[in-house]
N, C-alpha and C positions, 0 to 999 in steps of 0.2 A: 491382620497384617502386622509384622514386627516393626517395632520402633528402633531398629538397628540398621546400620549400613556397613556391609562387610568389605574388608580389604584383606585379601589373603586369609590368614588364620585369625585375623583380628576383626572385631566388630565395633563400630563407633557408637558411643552413647553420649548424651549431653553435648551435641554438636553446636559449637559457637555459630550463631546465625550470620555473623559477619563473613564466615568462610564457607557457608553452605552453598554448594553447587552439586551438580550431578556426577562429578568425577574427580578423582585425585584429592579427596578430602583429607586422607591421612597425611599425604605429603605436605599439603597446605597448612594443616594445623601443627605439624611438627616444625615447619618453618616459621609460622606466625602463631605461637601458642596463646591461649586465652590469658587475660590479664588478671582474672579474679581468683587465681589459685587453683581452679578446678583442673582435673586431669582430662585432657582432650580425648585420649584414646584409652579405652577400657577393654581388657581382655575378658570376654564373656563366652561362656560355653555356647556352642552352636544351638540355635533354636530357642535360646532364652528370650523371654519377653522383657523389654526395658521400658520402664514408665517414662512418660514425657518429663521434661524438666519443669521445675516449678515457676519458671519465668525469670528468676533472678539473673541467670546468665544472659538471657535474651535482652533483658533490660540494660545490662551493663555493656554489652557489645555494641558495635556500630549498628545503627538502625537504617533500614532502607527508607529513602525519601518517600513522601506521599504528597499528593496534591493538597493544596491548602483547603480546597473545598471542591465539591462535585461539579460546580459550574465551570471551574478551570479545566477539568478533564473534558467536559462536554465541548467547551469552546475549542480546546486543542484538537479534539477529534474532528470538529467541523472544519477548522483551519487546515487540517491534514487532508481530509477527504475531498473537500471542495477546493480544487486546485486548477492547474493549467489544463488538465484533461477536460474539465467542464467547459472551458472558454473556447479552446480552439479544436479540441478533438471531437467532442460530442456533436456539435452542430454539423461539421463536415461529414462525420460518420453517418449521422441520421440522414442527411441529404443524399448521400451516395447509396444508401441501403433502403430506399423506399419512402423517404420523407416521413410523413405522418404515420405510415404503416409500420415504420421501424419502431415506433413507440410501443407497439403491441409486443413484439418479441423482447424488447428491452425491459419492459415492466415485468413480463413473465420471468425472464432470467433473473431480474432483481429479486423477485419473490421466492424463487426456488433455489437460487445459487448465491446471489449477492447478500441478502439479509441473513440466511442461515450461516454463511461463512463469517460474516461480520460479527454476529452474536457469539458464534463459537470461539473465534479468536479472542474476543474481549473476555469471555469467561475463562479461557485457558490461562491467560496472563494474570488475571486477578486471583484465580484460585491458588496458584503456586507462587505468586509474587516474584516472577522471574521473567527474563527476556526470552527472545525467540529460540535460544538454544536450551536454556535451563528448563523450559516447559516440557521438553522431551524426556524428562524423568518419567513422564507418563508412559513412554515406551522407549527405553534407551537405544534400541537398535535403529530407531528413526531419528536419532540426533542429527544425522547428516542433513536432514531436511532444513533444520535451523541454520546450519552453516551455508548450505546452498542458497537459501533465501537471503541471508546476509550478504553473500557474494553478489547476488543480483541487486540488492539494495545499494551496495557500494557503487556498482556500475551506474544505476539510475541517478544516485546522488551526485556523482561527478558531472554527468552531462546535464542534469537539472540545473545545477548552479551555472553552467555555461549559458543556458537559456536565460537565466536571470541576468547574466552579464550583458546579453544583447538587449534585454529590457532596460537596464540601467543606461546603456548607450543611447537608446531611443528616447528615454526620459530626459536625459540631458539635452539632446538635440532639439527637443520639443520647445525649449525656451528661446529658440532663435526667433528673430523678428519675422522671418519667413520660413516655414517648414522646409528643411533642406531636401526632402524627398519629393517635394511638390513640383520642382522644375528640373529640366534636363541639364546636364553638364556638357561642356563642349566636347569632351573626349568620348562621349557616348554616341554611338551610331544608332540609327533607327530608334529614336527615343521620342515618346510623347509625354508632354507635361501632365502630371497628375492633378496639378492645380486647376481649378475651374477656370475655363477661358470663355471669352465672349462668343467665340465661334468654335464649336466643337467639330474637329475634323476626323475623329476616330472612326467614323463610318465610311470614310473614303475608301474606295476599292484598292487604292494604291498603298494602303497602310499595312498590307500583309507583311508579317515578319517584324513589325514594330512592337516595342515593349514599353510599358509605362515607366515613368521616371521612378516610381516607388519600387518597382521590381528591380530595376538596374541599380538603384541606390543600395538595396539590400545585398544583392549578390556581388556587385562590382566594387562598391565603396566600403560597405560595412564588413562583409565577409572576405572581400577580395578573392572570391572563390575560383578555384582552378577548374579547368574543363575535365580533368581526369586526375586520379591519384596514382597512376601507374609509375610516375617518377618521384613519388613521395608526397607528403602532406604539407610540406613547407614549415616555416617557423611561426611561433605565436605572434599575433598582432599586438603591439604594445598598448594600443588603446583598449582593446578588449581584455588584455591581461590585467590592466588596472581595474576595469569593471569587475572582472572575475575576483580579484583580490577583495574588492569592496563587498561583493556578495558573500564570500566566505567569512569576512570579518563580521558581517551582520549576523550570519548563522551562529558564529562563535559567541557573540555578545548575548544572543537570545538563549543559548543553551549552557552558558558557562556555569550556572548554578543549578543545572538540572531542571526538574519540574518547578522548582521554586521561582526561577526566572522565566522559563518558557510559558508557565501557566499565566503569569501576569501579562505577557505579550499576546497571549491567545485572544484576549478580548478584542484588541484592535485587529489582529490578523484574521479573525473570524467574521467580524461585523463590517469593517470598512469596505470590503469588496461588494457587499450588497448595496451600500449607499451609492457606489459608483455605477453598478450595473443598472439600478433603477433609474439613476440620472441619465445614463446613456440610452436606456430603453425609451424614456420619455422624449428625449431629443430625437432618437431614431424614428419613432413612430410618427413624428410630425413632419418628416422629410418627404418630398415627392418621390413616389416609387416604393415607399416602405411597404405598402400593402402587397405589392407584387413579390417583394422579397420574402415576406412572411408566408405567402401562399406557396412559394417554392419549398419552403421549409416544412410546412405542416400538411400539404396536400398529399394524401396517401397514394402510393402505387401498390395496390393490393396484390398484384401478381408476385411481388417480391417476397411475400410471406412464405411462398413455397420454395424459396431459394435457401439452401442450407448455409450458404456463405453469410447471409443476413443474420442468421441465428448465431453463427460463430462470431461475427462482428459485435453482436450484442453482448456476448460473454466477455470478449476482450475489453470492450468499453467498460463493463461493470468492474472488472479487475483493476483496470487502469484508474477509473474514477474513484472507486471506494478505497483503493490502496490495500486491498486484501491480499494475503499470502506474501507480503513483503516483510513481515515481522514488526511493522510499525504499530499495528493495533495491539499486538501482544505486549509490546514494550510499554505503550501508554497505560494500558489497563493494569500492568504489573505494579504501578505506583498508586493504585486505588486502595481504599480501605477494603478489607476482605468482604464485607457485607454490602458494598456499594451496589446500587440498582443498575447494573449494566444492561439489563433488558430494556429499560426505558430509554437509555442513551442510544442503544443500537437502533431502536425504532426511530428516534428523532433524527439521528444523523443520516441513516439510509434514505429516509423520506425526504429530508431537506436536500440531500445530494441530488435526487431526481428532480426536485423542484428547481434547483439551481441550474441544472443542465438545460431544462426547458426555458428558464429565464434567459440564460446565456444565448441559447439558440435564437430566441425571438429578438434579443438585442442585436446580435451579430447580423442576422439576415435582414432585419429592417434597414440597417445601414448599408448592407450590400445591395439591397433593393434600390436604394437611392443611387449607389454607384452604377448599377445597371441602367438606371434612368438617365444619369448624367452622360454616360458613354454611348448611349443609344443601342446597347446590346439587347438582344431578345432572349437570350438564355443565360441564366445566372452562372452556369458552368464556365462561361467566358470571363468572369470576373472573380471567381472564388478559387482559392487554393487551399490545400489541406495542411495540417501541421503548422510548422513555423511560417509557412507562406501565408496562412490566414492571419496570423498575428502581426507579421512584419512586412507583408506586401499588400494584401487585400484591404485590411482595415486601415493602415496608414494612407493608402490610396484614396479610400472613402473620406477620411478625415480631412485630407488636403483640399477636398472640394467643398468643405463647409464654408458658408458665407460669413458666419459670425464666429469670431475667436476660435479658429481651429486649434491654436496652440493650447488653449485651456482643455479642450476635449482630448487632445493628444497626451497632455500631462497626466490627467486623471486616469486615462485608459492604461498607460504604461505603469503608473503607480499602482493601479489595481492589479495588473499582471505580476508586478514585483511582490506585492503583498501576498498574493495567492502562492507564488513560488516559495516565499520564505516559510509560509505555514507548512507546506509539504516537505521542504528541505530540512526543516528543523526536526520533523518526525523521522525522516530517513536517517539523518545523522544521529538522532537519539537512539535509534535501534542498534546501530553499530556500536555506539559508546556503551550502551547498556549490556550488550553481549560481552564486550571486553571487561567491563567492571564486574559482571557476574562471574566471569572466569578468573579474573585477577582482582579480587575484592580489596587488596591492600593498596591499590593504586588510587590516587586522588581523581575525582571525577573531572575537575577542570583540566588536569594534565592530559587525561585521555581525550577530552574534547578538543584541546589545543592541537594535540598530535593528529587527531582525525581531520581537523580542518586544514592543517598544513599539508597533510598527505593528499586530501581531496583537491586542494588548490593545485598542487604539482601535477596530479593526474589530469586535472581539468584543462591544463594548458594545451593538451592534444586537441581539444574542441575549439580553441580560438585560433587555430591555424587555418590557412586557406583551404585545406582539405578536411577541416573539422566536421562539417555537416555530413560528409561521406562516412566518417568514423562513427558519428552519432547514430546514423541510420542503421549501421551494422550492429552496433552495441545494443541499441534499443530492441532490435528484432531477435538476435541470436543470444545475447547475454542476459536480457531482461525478460521480455514478454513471454517468449516460448519456454524459457527455463522456469519462470515462476508458475506458469500454467501447469507444467508437468509436476513440479514439486507440490503445488497446491492440490492437485488430484491425489497424490500419494498421502498428503496430510489429511485430506478428508477420509480416505480409506483407513488411515491409521487410527483416527478417532472413532469412526463408526463401526469398523469391522474388526479391528485388532484390540484396542482398549475396550471397546464395547459401548455402543450407543446408550444402553441402559445404565451402565456404570457412570458414563459421563453425565447423563441426565440427573442421576442421583447426586453427583458432586455439585452440579449447578443448582439443584433444588436446595441443598444444604446451604450453599453460599448466599443465594439471593432470597431465600425464604419463601419461594413459591414453586409449585409443581411445574414441570416443563410440559407444555400442552402437546396435543397430537400433531399440530402443524409442524413444530420443530422436530419432533421425534420422527415423523414420516420423511421430512426433508433430510435430516441428518442420517437417518438409517437407510433410506432407499433412494429417494429422488435425486438429491444433490450428488452423491458419489456416482450413481449410474449415469446421470446426464454429463458429468464432467469426463467420465471415461469415454462415453460415446463421442462427445465433442472433441476430445483429445485425439481419438483415432481418426475422426474426420479431418481435423486440422493437419495431421501428419500425411494423410492421403492427398490432400489438395495442395500441400506445401509447394511453393515455387521459390526459386532464388530471389532474394530481395533485390530491389532496384532503387536507383536514385535518379530522379528526373527522367524516369522511363528507360534508363540505360543500365546494363549489367555492370557489376563490379569486376575488377581483375580477379583471377583465380586465387591469387595469394590472399586477397581480402576475404573471400569466402572461407578459405582455410582458417584464417584468424578468427572469423566469426564462429566457426564450428569448434575451435579450441575453447573459446569463451563458453559456448553452450556445454561442451563436454566437461569443463572444469566445474561448472555449477551443478550439473546433474550428477556427476560421479561422486560428489560428496555423500550422497545417500548410500550407495553400496559400500564405499570405503569405510564409513563409520559403522555401518551395520556389521561388516566383517570384523572390524576392530572390537566391537562390543561382544560379538560371539566368541572371539579368541579369549577375551577376559572372563567370559562366563562359561567356559567349557565345562560340561558336566554330563556324563553318560553318553547317550547316543547323539547323533546330529540333530534329530528332531527335538530331543530334550533341551539341547543347547539353544536351538532356535526359539523354542517356547520361553526359555529362561530370559533370553535377551530381549524378547518382546514384552515381557511382563513389566508392569510399572515398578520403579525402584521405590525404596522407602522414603525418598525425598519428594515424591508426588503427594503432597499433603499441604494443608494450611500451615503457615510458618509460625503462627502464634500457638504456644503450647496449650492454652485453654481451648482454643478453637480446634486444635488437632485432636485433643481428647474427646471433645463433643462430636467431631466428625467420625472418629472411630466408633463411638457409640451409635451414631446414626447409621453407619454402614452395617454394623452388626444387627441393628434392628431391621434394616432392609433385608439382610440375608436371612434372618429368622423368619421374616414375613413370607419370603419366597419359599423357604424350605417347609414351612408349616402349611402353606396353602394347598399343597397337593394339586397343582394346576394340571389341567388337560393341555394338549398342544394348542388348541384354539385359545384358551384362556391366557396362555403364555404369550401368544402373538398379540392378543388384545392389550396385555399389560405392557409389552415392550414398545408398541407403536402408539399407544394412547396414554400410557401412564396410569390407566385405571385397572385395578385388580378386582376382577369379579368375585374372587374368593375372599377378599379382604374383610367384607362386612361380617362374615362368619367368625373371622379371627378377632375382630373388635368386640363382637357380642360375647365371645368366650373369654375375653380379656387376655388373649394370647399376645396381642400387640396393642399399644395405646392408640386411641383415636385422636391423632394430632391435627386433623383437618376439620 
């Protein structure tokens, strides 16, 4: 592979690392020339080989930030992956999809899709030291995947912070002498106090149509929610606007200095939620009815294993929970040392994420079991709601019935939710900022961070209107979940079948210093991409219009949702076409092949590591060419990493025995 980067008739050598990205390098270096006197653009004959720099220029140019230590990276990944999805999405999803039986498809999906994608994205970002767009120097025609994922990340980030605003509001209200959602207000009709009463009348037959004070408090007092958005979404609520401003201010303060500041905050963001969850689990397990709640959560409904929808739910839960295919993992790992052991970290985080989901499920359902006991209900479906309803209706309703200091448990619960939200929001914002800084490397990081937070706050005002939850539901489904799943499927195909799984495994082997085992090769090469394609097709077949509270949206709302979906997905073909136009040469097939081949910027950024990587690749190529493999031996090598003919080459000293 040549160490040059072509622009028209020119080829670049001695590229200043401060301005390295996968496109427009010539223009950027002419605008921002190196300061050490070297010439940024050198005219070199076509096909000439250019040696790597000696490191002087790289040392004098601005350097990319790195984590202070590996623990900060690990804690940041834990804070990012262990988020709101574990607390309110996993328990309800598991309960609705077979209870304990859901754990079987979920763990299988985690093993064959979640873990492989998590490790793959970590390795991609660390190898090239670039964000979610820059990594596609691996295959420039697929650059649109990075832009599409960033678009989805922006959408998720804006509504994620609006959920944090709700959490702040409830946190503040929890300091009241009496929890405000525990009792009915005069203006609420057909309302039942959530606070534990001496005589419980909720089982009275005349109570049909009544709602708990917790539910009415959330929808009528906090959200001031409209019955429909056909006449508009209304204006932002001033109380929630202030809470939203506080949420974005917190995000900015954590990321203002990049990983130098977010890494320090990660210790608290990653560990504190576990202290609260364990405390709440101990409290919940001692409540009357807790055993019944846990039984509803873990009791398997085996017939659900044959339902394809359950398996699809397992995949979407894995994506949402692990934060894969949003660009955040690539961003975090890009600040690692090149030889950092991402294999170990990927195993720790994915395993811990599953454990956290189970812990959260047991915690939530033990307390909901007590709620079922207090209200006299026989089916937990009568007291549990999904999504925001679980966090802001069902759980507050249960806390209001606590005999001892309900305010304390309310404070720690919503503080935990806010901490979990910050950990994920910081990662989402960091992915956006890193993409911009990779593209415009002359911009100061804090300036980009400030602009991102201000823009996010302004967009987020949509979600604190009376119709905000309607918009959130549409954006989450059309602009985020479905978009990310499609782009993630193409991403997996791009790595495994376009760049080549064997090539990628060689890169990972060189970087982490260990061979990639058969499990990863088989998953990356066959199992994961095939399963994702099958599940994507199934999801498209069963897709139904999204609903809110069981009601359909206006036609104009669906049109807006499809526009968001189209804008995210269309990034892929647009940037692919743009790359092909820039790389036109020969026939259409030759142009396509050229646009899919990795650019010269897919490499380690350190000159010495780059030189060693080139030698490593040449050794691997020589090994394959000299082995004279049969078709069976080639298949064994690609999917296991073991070369049957290699021993002969070692014995003949054709290749070194490095293992």
